[in-house]
C-alpha positions in Angstrom: -11.1 -25.7 3.5 -13.1 -23.0 1.8 -12.0 -21.0 -1.2 -10.9 -18.4 -2.1 -8.0 -18.3 0.3 -5.2 -15.7 0.3 -2.1 -15.6 2.4 0.1 -12.6 3.0 3.8 -12.6 2.5 5.4 -15.1 4.9 8.6 -17.1 5.1 8.9 -19.8 2.4 8.9 -23.1 4.4 11.7 -24.8 2.5 12.7 -28.2 3.9 16.3 -27.4 3.7 17.0 -23.6 3.8 19.5 -22.3 1.2 22.3 -20.7 3.2 23.6 -18.5 0.3 20.1 -17.1 -0.4 18.7 -13.9 1.2 15.4 -14.3 3.1 12.8 -15.9 0.8 9.1 -15.1 1.2 6.0 -16.6 -0.4 2.5 -15.3 -1.0 -0.4 -17.3 -2.4 -3.9 -16.8 -3.8 -6.0 -20.0 -4.3 -9.5 -20.2 -5.6 -11.6 -23.3 -6.3 -10.1 -23.7 -9.8 -7.0 -21.6 -10.0 -4.0 -20.3 -8.1 -1.3 -17.6 -8.1 2.0 -18.2 -6.2 4.6 -15.4 -5.7 8.2 -15.8 -4.3 10.5 -12.9 -3.5 14.0 -12.5 -2.2 13.3 -8.8 -1.3 14.9 -7.7 -4.6 12.7 -9.3 -7.2 9.7 -11.5 -7.6 8.8 -14.8 -9.3 5.3 -15.8 -10.1 3.2 -18.7 -11.4 -0.5 -18.3 -12.2 -2.5 -21.2 -13.5 -6.2 -21.5 -14.3 -8.3 -24.6 -14.4 -7.2 -25.7 -17.9 -3.5 -25.2 -17.1 -3.8 -27.1 -13.8 -5.5 -30.1 -15.5 -2.8 -30.1 -18.3 0.1 -30.1 -15.8 -1.5 -32.8 -13.7 -1.9 -35.0 -16.7 1.7 -34.3 -17.8 3.2 -35.0 -14.4 0.8 -37.9 -13.6 -0.2 -36.6 -10.2 -1.6 -39.0 -7.6 -4.7 -36.8 -7.3 -6.4 -36.6 -10.7 -8.2 -33.2 -10.9 -9.8 -34.2 -14.2 -12.1 -36.8 -12.4 -14.4 -34.2 -10.9 -14.6 -30.9 -9.0 -13.9 -32.5 -5.6 -10.6 -33.9 -6.8 -9.5 -30.6 -8.2 -10.3 -28.8 -4.9 -8.5 -31.6 -3.0 -5.4 -31.0 -5.1 -5.5 -27.3 -4.6 -6.0 -27.7 -0.8 -2.9 -29.9 -0.6 -0.8 -27.4 -2.6 -2.0 -24.4 -0.6 -1.4 -26.0 2.8 2.1 -27.2 1.8 3.0 -23.5 1.1 1.4 -22.1 4.2 3.8 -23.5 6.7 6.4 -26.2 7.5 5.2 -29.7 8.0 6.8 -33.1 8.5 4.6 -34.5 5.8 5.7 -32.0 3.1 9.0 -31.5 1.4 9.7 -28.3 -0.4 12.8 -27.9 -2.6 13.8 -24.8 -4.6 16.1 -24.9 -7.6 17.0 -22.6 -10.4 15.6 -23.4 -13.8 17.2 -22.8 -17.2 15.6 -20.0 -19.2 15.9 -19.0 -22.9 15.8 -15.3 -21.9 18.2 -13.4 -19.6 15.9 -13.9 -16.6 16.5 -16.7 -14.1 13.4 -18.7 -13.4 12.8 -21.0 -10.4 11.3 -24.4 -9.8 9.7 -25.2 -6.5 9.1 -28.9 -6.1 6.6 -30.1 -3.6 6.3 -33.6 -2.3 3.4 -34.4 0.1 2.5 -37.6 1.9 -1.0 -39.0 1.3 -3.0 -41.5 3.3 -1.8 -45.1 2.5 -1.8 -46.9 0.2 -1.7 -43.8 -2.0 1.8 -42.8 -3.2 3.2 -39.3 -2.5 1.8 -36.3 -4.3 4.4 -34.4 -6.4 3.9 -31.0 -7.9 6.4 -28.5 -9.4 5.7 -24.8 -9.5 7.5 -23.2 -12.4 8.2 -19.6 -11.2 8.8 -17.0 -13.9 10.9 -14.0 -12.9 8.8 -10.8 -13.0 9.6 -7.3 -14.1 10.6 -4.4 -11.8 7.1 -3.0 -11.8 5.7 -6.4 -11.0 7.9 -6.6 -7.9 6.8 -3.1 -6.9 3.1 -3.9 -7.2 3.3 -7.3 -5.5 5.8 -6.5 -2.7 6.8 -2.9 -2.3 3.4 -1.2 -2.4 1.7 -3.6 0.0 4.7 -3.1 2.3 4.3 0.6 2.2 0.6 0.3 2.7 1.3 -1.9 5.8 3.7 0.7 7.2 1.1 3.4 6.6 -1.5 1.4 8.4 0.8 0.8 11.4 1.7 4.5 11.5 -2.0 5.4 11.7 -2.6 2.8 14.4 0.2 4.2 16.5 -1.0 7.8 16.1 -4.5 6.7 17.1 -3.2 4.7 20.1 -1.1 7.7 21.3 -4.1 10.0 21.0 -6.1 7.5 23.1 -3.4 7.4 25.7 -3.2 11.2 25.9 -7.0 11.4 26.4 -6.7 8.8 29.2 -3.9 10.7 30.8 -6.1 13.8 31.0 -8.9 11.8 32.5 -6.5 10.3 35.1 -5.2 13.7 36.0 -8.7 15.0 36.7 -9.4 11.9 38.9 -6.2 12.5 40.8 -7.1 16.2 41.4 -10.6 15.1 42.6 -9.1 12.5 45.0 -6.6 15.0 46.4 -9.4 17.5 47.0 -11.3 14.8 48.9 -8.1 14.1 50.9 -7.9 10.5 49.5 -4.4 9.2 48.9 -3.9 7.8 45.4 -1.7 5.0 46.7 -4.7 3.7 48.6 -6.7 3.4 45.4 -4.2 2.0 43.0 -1.6 0.6 45.3 2.1 1.6 45.6 3.2 -0.7 42.9 1.0 0.9 40.3 1.9 4.5 41.0 4.1 4.6 37.9 1.0 3.8 35.8 -0.4 7.2 36.8 2.5 9.1 35.4 1.7 10.9 32.1 2.9 9.0 29.0 6.1 10.4 27.5 5.7 10.2 23.7 9.2 11.4 22.9 10.8 9.0 25.3 8.6 6.2 23.9 9.8 6.9 20.4 13.5 7.2 21.3 13.4 4.0 23.2 12.5 2.1 20.1 14.9 3.9 17.7 18.1 4.2 19.7 18.9 0.5 19.5 21.8 -1.4 17.9 21.5 -2.6 14.3 19.6 -5.8 13.8 20.3 -8.6 11.5 18.3 -8.5 8.3 17.1 -12.0 8.7 15.8 -11.2 12.2 13.9 -8.2 10.9 12.3 -10.3 8.2 11.4 -13.0 10.7 9.8 -10.3 13.0 7.7 -8.9 10.2 6.9 -12.0 8.2 7.4 -14.8 10.7 4.8 -17.4 11.7 3.6 -15.3 14.7 3.4 -12.1 12.7 0.3 -10.7 11.0 1.5 -8.6 8.1 -1.8 -7.4 6.8 -2.1 -4.3 4.6 -4.9 -2.4 3.1 -5.6 -2.6 -0.7 -3.5 -0.2 -2.6 -3.6 0.9 -6.2 -0.9 -0.5 -8.5 1.5 1.2 -10.8 1.0 1.0 -14.6 3.8 -0.8 -16.6 5.0 2.5 -18.0 5.8 3.8 -14.5 9.1 1.9 -14.6 10.3 4.5 -17.2 8.5 7.5 -15.9 11.3 9.9 -16.8 10.7 9.5 -20.5 7.4 11.4 -20.1 8.9 14.3 -18.4 8.8 17.5 -20.6 9.9 21.0 -20.1 6.9 22.9 -18.6 7.7 26.1 -20.5 7.8 24.3 -23.9 4.6 22.5 -23.1 2.9 25.7 -22.2 4.0 27.4 -25.4 2.7 24.6 -27.6 -0.7 24.3 -25.8 -3.6 26.3 -27.2 -6.7 27.7 -25.6 -9.7 25.8 -27.0 -12.5 26.3 -24.5 -13.4 28.7 -21.8 -14.8 27.0 -18.7 -18.2 28.1 -17.4 -16.9 29.5 -14.2 -20.2 31.0 -13.1 -21.9 27.6 -13.0 -19.0 25.9 -11.3 -18.4 23.7 -14.3 -14.6 23.1 -14.8 -14.9 20.5 -17.5 -14.1 23.0 -20.2 -10.5 23.2 -19.1 -8.8 20.0 -19.9 -6.0 18.7 -17.7 -2.8 20.1 -18.9 -4.5 22.7 -21.0 -4.8 26.5 -20.6 -7.8 28.4 -19.3 -8.3 32.1 -20.0 -10.3 34.1 -17.4 -11.3 37.7 -17.7 -11.5 39.5 -14.4 -13.1 42.9 -14.0 -12.5 44.9 -10.9 -15.2 47.5 -10.3 -15.1 50.4 -7.9 -17.1 53.6 -7.5 -14.7 55.5 -9.7 -15.2 54.0 -13.2 -12.1 55.8 -14.4 -10.0 53.6 -12.2 -11.5 50.4 -13.7 -8.8 47.8 -14.3 -9.8 45.3 -17.0 -7.2 42.6 -17.7 -6.9 38.9 -18.4 -5.2 36.1 -16.5 -4.0 33.0 -18.3 -2.8 30.0 -16.3 -2.8 26.2 -16.4 -6.0 24.9 -14.8 -5.5 21.5 -13.2 -8.2 21.8 -10.6 -10.6 24.3 -8.9 -8.1 25.0 -6.1 -6.0 27.0 -8.5 -9.0 29.2 -9.4 -9.8 29.7 -5.8 -6.1 30.8 -5.2 -6.3 33.3 -8.0 -9.6 34.8 -6.8 -8.2 35.1 -3.3 -5.2 37.0 -4.4 -7.3 39.3 -6.5 -9.6 40.0 -3.6 -6.5 40.9 -1.5 -5.4 43.3 -4.2 -8.7 45.1 -4.1 -8.8 45.2 -0.3 -5.4 47.0 -0.3 -6.9 50.0 -2.2 -7.9 53.3 -0.6 -10.3 52.5 2.3 -12.7 55.3 1.2 -13.6 53.4 -2.0 -16.3 50.8 -2.1 -15.0 47.3 -1.8 -14.3 45.8 -5.2 -16.4 43.0 -6.7 -15.2 40.3 -8.9 -17.3 39.3 -11.9 -16.4 36.4 -14.2 -17.4 36.6 -17.8 
């Protein structure tokens, strides 16, 4: 087995399933000298991450049959046995999950692994001590990858439907050409396959999958994360720890605007927007020039500049204002200073 090796969320292969527990999933990340194991019940997540020093320390403390301190090959052999035991059910492996006492209010878990080794070696025993994670940890490890997977599948379906529609157009042209040549379609495709020439009904396709009776939650989990499933997701950015209390950073926009000050004026003519800091104010002087200098309108616009799109929006509206003037006048120009 080559490292590193990652597995997506899949059903935790407990030897004896816990009937009172919701569906339990496991995800692993093994390297040649470390590992991370995550378990979730779809509501929270438990994690253990050990580096090389921590693995050696635990192996010494538990007196494992495979001694990873001997050399690198023994360390990798130990990690291979642990990884494969968590990957799927096996008659040679026993996995038992229990709760563990914790000094804090959280509830930790212990996942005990027992794996047979070639005789005359005794069994390999290892205990994963799973620490309960925070809400944001659960979001980053489970929710966001799940959303990413749903987004990926939605894009794949849209692409597939687009391909089918293009094929339908091509088939329709072929049918017209055959009919013009007085060739029966049945002769080409056969009577049994005539339905395949009917244009694909996207709405009916969608309704056919949605208008079904409610499924059991365990069945859904099995469908998505079962042994025959392939729940892969694209990498997705994680939330920062403070995101769990995002509402504490919400401020009244009016109050924030009143307290902010104008420190720099961006160099708009050169397209440099660095002068306006995010969340700050930018002041722009706009001069509308026409043939009649007496009608000059010189005024200032102050607004919050978050990105150049806002500037483009303001310029567009100003141009619409000048276009609405008397058609006899020369079109107004906008100069930034």
